[in-house]
C-alpha positions, -999 to +999 in steps of 0.1 A: -195-153+205-216-185+195-197-217+187-204-247+165-215-265+197-242-239+203-255-243+167-256-281+171-274-278+205-301-254+191-306-275+160-307-307+180-280-324+159-244-334+164-214-311+160-202-335+132-235-329+113-231-291+116-195-294+104-206-314+073-233-287+066-209-258+069-180-274+050-203-291+024-183-323+031-210-349+033-247-357+032-271-337+053-309-342+050-330-313+038-350-311+071-317-311+091-303-284+068-332-261+076-328-266+113-291-258+111-296-228+089-322-215+113-299-219+143-270-202+124-293-173+117-307-170+152-273-172+169-256-150+142-229-177+140-199-171+117-177-201+109-140-198+116-126-193+082-091-204+091-103-237+106-125-242+076-097-237+052-074-261+070-102-287+069-111-283+033-074-277+022-087-247+002-095-213+016-110-179+011-082-161+029-059-135+014-027-124+031-015-087+027+019-075+037+026-037+040+056-019+054+037+007+074+001+003+083+001+039+097+011+054+064-020+068+046-008+056+012-005+020+024-038+024+043-054+033+009-039+002-006-055-019+022-089-002+016-087-011-021-078-048-014-106-050+012-132-037-013-124-064-038-120-092-012-154-084+003-171-082-031-157-116-041-162-134-009-127-135+005-114-126+040-083-105+044-054-110+069-032-079+072+004-079+085+024-048+092+061-055+085+080-029+103+113-048+103+128-070+076+130-100+098+092-098+104+085-105+068+095-142+069+076-147+102+044-133+087+047-152+055+051-184+075+020-175+095+001-170+062+012-205+051+001-220+085-033-204+081-035-218+045-040-185+027-052-188-009-029-161-021-006-132-010-003-095-019+030-081-009+043-045-008+076-057+007+093-085-013+127-086+004+128-122+016+138-152-005+111-173+012+087-163-016+105-187-039+093-216-018+056-205-018+032-224-041+002-201-037-004-172-061+015-139-052+011-104-065+037-077-058+027-041-054+046-008-051+081-013-038+079-052-041+075-050-079+110-064-088+105-096-068+075-111-085+062-123-118+028-107-113+028-070-103+007-039-101+029-007-099+030+030-107+053+044-133+077+058-108+102+073-132+075+094-149+062+105-114+097+117-106+098+136-138+065+153-130+077+165-097+109+179-112+091+196-141+068+213-117+096+230-097+115+238-129+084+256-140+087+276-108+123+287-117+141+264-093+178+270-089+190+248-060+170+217-052+171+191-024+156+157-033+146+135-004+147+099-016+142+066+002+170+042+005+188+028-025+176-008-018+141+002-028+139-002-066+108+021-070+126+049-052+156+046-075+133+047-105+116+079-092+150+094-084+162+086-119+133+105-135+137+135-112+175+138-118+170+135-156+147+165-158+168+187-135+200+178-154+184+186-188+174+220-174+207+227-158+193+229-123+217+222-094+206+195-069+215+174-039+201+140-029+192+133+008+186+095+014+161+090+042+163+063+069+126+054+064+092+069+055+080+077+090+076+108+111+110+104+128+127+101+094+108+132+082+120+152+112+156+141+105+152+156+070+140+189+087+170+189+109+193+184+079+178+213+061+179+235+092+216+227+099+228+228+062+247+259+051+231+254+016+201+275+008+176+253-011+149+271-030+130+239-038+124+206-019+111+174-036+100+151-008+096+113-010+060+115+004+035+140+016+044+135+053+079+146+046+067+176+026+042+186+054+070+185+080+092+207+058+063+231+052+055+234+089+092+240+097+093+268+071+063+284+086+078+283+121+111+298+109+095+326+088+104+311+054+077+318+028+062+290+008+063+291-022+080+325-026+112+315-008+110+277-011+089+255-033+078+221-018+065+191-037+051+160-020+042+126-033+012+102-031-016+129-026-026+117+008-044+136+036-011+152+046-010+173+014-042+190+026-029+199+061-005+227+053-012+263+044-008+266+014-018+231+005+009+210-010+015+204-047+020+166-050+023+137-074-009+116-071-008+079-067-042+063-061-035+037-035-071+025-035-070+018-072-037+000-068-051-022-041-082-030-061-062-040-092-038-062-072-067-080-054-085-085-087-054-100-102-047-122-072-082-136-069-083-143-107-051-163-102-066-182-072-097-190-092-076-200-122-091-173-145-073-160-175-048-133-166-046-109-195-018-088-180+008-102-155+023-067-151+000-038-147+014-003-147-007+026-134+001+063-142+007+092-119-010+125-121+001+159-109-018+180-083-007+217-084-015+236-052+000+266-035+034+252-024+049+257-059+052+288-081+028+278-108-010+280-116-031+259-093-049+230-110-048+192-115-045+173-147 
């Protein structure tokens, strides 16, 4: 990989002159600019954005914190943030916070690298109160920040419940993430409200996480339970898929014997037979909206809405007892 020294050598100038040219920090003659530009082009040299930002005390770096980079939903959020950052000339640093204690470490790393702003899908640490750069909270981090982009989780929970009620549910198991996650509790509130209004019996299973191991723990719970659930509302599509595959292995018919509803409309909803009914959250759109808001804040543009709420949609497929369509 070419360095600034290589550029200086090819252009026949000093490293300090190349640095002034790149950082626009001092006078460089037109003839010299042309030589440096030619050397940069020939060598395909890319300036170190972190070093540049530290020198100029401003940056084009955006930090993004997500809880699970291997989760398709959060991957979609990353894609949306990347789209906007690329379009507006910013570079993205992504940190995967698998443990709560990692959050503070990664935020401190962002600050060391002089990021211009942060998008966080975590929001559990009190360190954010000390940060002076713009911050946008997304998804489960929504309650921690003044500027947020979120989905209407309560309405999404209602949609999932209404779908299985439509399929004549009698005994329902709701798989919900832990109580500490505000968005999960909002979703659970909407689900329970619809079931209670319709007189449908239900139990709530609180998951230990949103990963494969936690999904298989749900499968074990269902398998070992003496209760016969005729409907399962999962916290995401991975959980729903694991349940559907277990039902297929054990000879339980979906949706005739058990209805299954997923959440997020990720690739997992397409991998079972029948395909999963699910509540759709467009992670790419959420990522795009959050990046647009953050960069507008960085560039001190007018923010018309500090809290943006996106709306879920329902995807009806073959895992529920109702007509297949989306709306």
